[in-house]
N, C-alpha and C positions, 0 to 999 in steps of 0.2 A: 610643884603641882599648880600653884596659883597662877604662875606665869604661863604655863601650858594652856590652862583653861581660858585665861584672858586672851591668849593668841588665837585659840579656836574661835572665840566669840568675835574677835576682830576680823579674822579671815571670813567667817560666815557672813558677817554684816557687810564686809567689803564686796563679797559675791552678790549679796542682795542689791547693793547700790549699783553694781556694774550691770547686773542682769535683771534688775528690778522691774516692777510693773510697767514703768514707762517704756522699757525696752523689750517687754515680753514678746512683742510682735517680731522684733529682730531675732529672737531666739529660734523662731520657727520659720519665719519667712525670709530671713537673711537680713542682716543689718543694713545692707545697701539698699534694700527695698523699703526701708522704714518710711522715708520721706514721701515716696511714691504712694504708699498706702493711704496717706491722709491728704493727698493732693486733690482728690475729687471733692472733699468736703471743705478743704481749707482750714481744717482744725488740727490741733496738736494736743497730745496728752498733757504737755506742759504749757497750756495756753494762758495761764493766769500768773504772769510775773514769775515764772519758774516754779509755781506751786501746783501740784496735781490735785485738782478738786474733782472727785468723782461722786458716785452715788451707790448705795446698796439697793439692790432691786427689790428688797422688802418694802421700799418706799412706795411701790406701785401696787401694794396688796389690795387696795380698794377697787382695783380695775381688773377686768379679765386679763390674765397674764400667762400665756404660754411663751415659749422662747422667742417666737417671731413677734408677738405683740409687744413683749418687753423691749425688744430691739428698737422698735418704732418709738416707744415711750422715751427711751434713753436718748435717741437722736433728737427727738422733738424737744427734749429738755435742755438740749445744748451740752450734753455730757459726752466725754470721749473715753472715759475709763470707769470701771465698775468693780464692785464686790457682788458676785453673782450667787444668788440663793440656789439651794440644791433642787427643790421640787420641780420647777420647770425644766431645769437642765436634765434631770434624770428621766423625766417624761419624754423629752426629746430623744434621749438615748434608749428608750424602750422599756423603762421600768414597769413591772406589772401594776395593773390598776388596783386601787384600794377598794375592797368590797364595802368598806364602812364609809358611807358618804356623810360628810360634815356640811352643815348649813353655811351659806355665804358669811364671810367675815363681817361683823358689825362692831365698830370701835366701842370699847367699853363694855361689851356684852360677853359673858362667859359662855363657853360651849356647853350644851346639855350633857348630862351624865350618860355614859354608855351603858347599854343593857348588858347582861351576862352573855347573851349570844354575840353581841357586837365585840365584846372583850375577847371572846374565843376566836372570832374571825380576825381580829386585829393581831392577836398572837401568832396565828397561822400565817397571816399576810407578812408580818415582820420577818418570820423565818424564811419565807419565799423571797423577800427583798434581799435578805442577807446572802442567799444563795446566788441571786442574780448579780449582786455587787461583786461577789468573789470571782465571777466568771465573765462579766461583761467586757467586750473588747473596747478599746479606747477610740475607735474610728469615729463614732458619732460625736464624741466630745471634741475631737480634732476638727471635725466638720463644723461644729457649732462655733468654735474659736475662729475658723476661717471666715465664717459668715459674718461674725461680729467685727472682725478685723477689716473685712471688705467695706463695712459701713463706717469705718473710722473709730471703732470702739475696742479698746483693749480691756483684758480682764486681769486685775491684779490680785484678787482674792476670791476664794470659793467657800461657800458656807453650806455644806450638805448636812443632813441630819444623820451622820454616820460616824460620829466621833465620841460618843457617849460611853459610859461605863458598861452598858449592856450590849454595845456593839462589839463584834468579833474583831480580832486582829486583821482578818482578811477584809472586813468592811473599812477599817481605818486605812489600810494600805490602798484599797480601792480609791478612797477619797483623795489621798496624796497623789496617786497616779492620775486621777481625773483632773486635779488641779494643774498638774504639769501639762496634760493634753490641752487644757483650756488656755494655757499660757500664763497661769497664776504662779506666783512664788510663795503663796501662803494660803492656808485654809484658816477659817476662824470658827471658834467654838467658845462656849461659856467657860469661864475659869472654874476648874473642878474644885470641890471642897476637899477631896481626897488626894493627897500628894502622890499616892501610888498611881493615880490615873494620869496626872501630868507627867510623871516619870515614864510611864508606858507610852504616852503619845510622843514625848520628846525623843525617846529611843527609836520609834518607828519613823519619826520625821527626819532624824539624822541619817537613817538608812536611805531615805529617798531624797534627801536634801531639799525638803520643802518645809517652810516655817509653819509652826502652829501659833496663830495669833489669838491669845486668850482675852475674851471680852468679859468685863465686869459691869454689874449694875450698881446699885447704891451701896453694895458692900465694898466698893473701891476705896482703898487707902493708898498712901504713898508706898507701903510695903506689901500690898496684897499680892503682887506678882513675884516677890522675891524668891520664894521657894521654887516656883516653876522655872524662873530664869536661871537659877543655880543648877538645875538638873540637866539642862541640855542647851547648847548654843543655838539649837533650832526651836526652842521655846521662846516666844516673843509676846509682845503686847498688842492687843487691838484696843486701844485706849478710847473709851467712850467719854468724851469731855462733858457732855450734858449730864450723864448719870453721876459722874464724879462730883459735879457742882451740886446736884440735887441731894447728895448724901449729907451735905452740910457739916457742921462741926468743924474739924480741922481742915476740911477740904474747902479751900478758898480760891479765888481767882489767882492770887499770887502763888499759892502752893501748886496749882495746876500747871502754871507756866514753868515753875521751877522743876516739877516732875518731868515735863517734856524735855527740858534741857538736860536733866540728869540721866534720863533713860532713852534719849533720842536714838542711841545706836541699838536699842532693843525693841523699838516700836516699829512694827511692820505696816501698821495702818491705824487710823483713828476714825471714830465716828463723831460727826458734828451735829448737834441738835441744841436748841436753846431751851434750857430748863431754868425754872426758878430754883433758888437754893431751898434746902429743907426749911429754913427759917421763914422763907417767903411762900411756902406751900408746895414747892416741888413740881409745879405743873409744867407740862410741855407748851411752849409758846412759839408763835411765828418769830422768825429770826429778827433779832434786835429788840425784842420785848421781854426777854428773860435775863438770867444772870450769868449765862456762859459767856466767857470773854472771846467770842468767835473772832472779832477783829484782831485782837491781840494774838491769838493763836496763829491765825494766818500770817500776821506780820512777822511772828517769830520764825515760822517755817521759811518765809521769804528771806529774812535777814541772815539767818544762820545757814541757809542752803540745805536744810534737812529734807532728805528724799523720803518723806512720809506722806503717802496718800491721805488726803482729808476727805472723808466720805460723808456726803449728805445722807442723813437718815431722817426721813420725814415721819414725824410722830405727833405733831400737833393736829388738832381737829381741822379738817379741810373746810374752808368757808363755803356757804351756799353759793352755787354758781361757778365754783372752781372745781378743779380735780387734781390728782397727784402730779400730773405732768406740769400744769401751771404752777403749782406750789413748789415743785422741785426747781423749775426755772427761776422762781422768785428767790429761792435760796442761792442759786448760782449767781444771780444778779447781785445779791447782797455780798457774796464773796468777791465778785469783780470790783464792786465799789470799795470794799475793805482793802483790797490790794492795789487800788489806784489804777 
């Protein structure tokens, strides 16, 4: 039994490497057209010494961000591959409008409490969205993938708000089908506290052959993912290196690099941010000013040839006179310098 499970994991990971995010365009446009797709921009998903450095579109949350605006920000940032958040994607695909309007995002500020009427509206709206997700055709998701591909941007991961305990199986299967339509090999979601939920997700992921990349915050430890990884070869890690370091304690630079080496065949993507360790306050910092060993991580990916997308996640405060595009570009430039 042990050998069979190991072989399943090996085969699944091999499929990921062969058909992974860098080649997602080839899956839908034909591998022979892959180089032509990027000819107009002169860029390649593996433009940084064999390491794919991308961005999660959450990084642009401080700016107006529909699907077309996001694409411009991504290209202007010098990025060629992304983890795509669900809201603008679903809006593009025709998701019903939310009757409960939230104020613009302000970093560090909590959202106001909902009134009883708003709570009722939101409950009814969530049911309406669940029904929409269960029936929505994939045509608009495929259209969006083609639009992004034509601009030289591939999508390696999709993060919709449709993978939680309260979401139906139909919503979860929708998310997996949408990921495929977008050209992604993985969806990402917070690591569940309940093992029954990661088992549920892993079983559905195996059905659709799409990875579930579990993201952890400061609860991350070297063994935090072990239960989920044991439940399905399609359960994987979305390793947030900044949060890992900010947890402090036994989580050190050396242990993080060792974790990447030990689990590299189960990591479908990682998030890069520079955070201080818990002992140093845990703050998000501009790259190069925190305790996350970003240079060492990128060098490890390069030296070992690990096909793990390294995802810029912009979380530090944007300086006056700058914006998310400029800061994402700064992170990319840091990565370029780190990789020589």
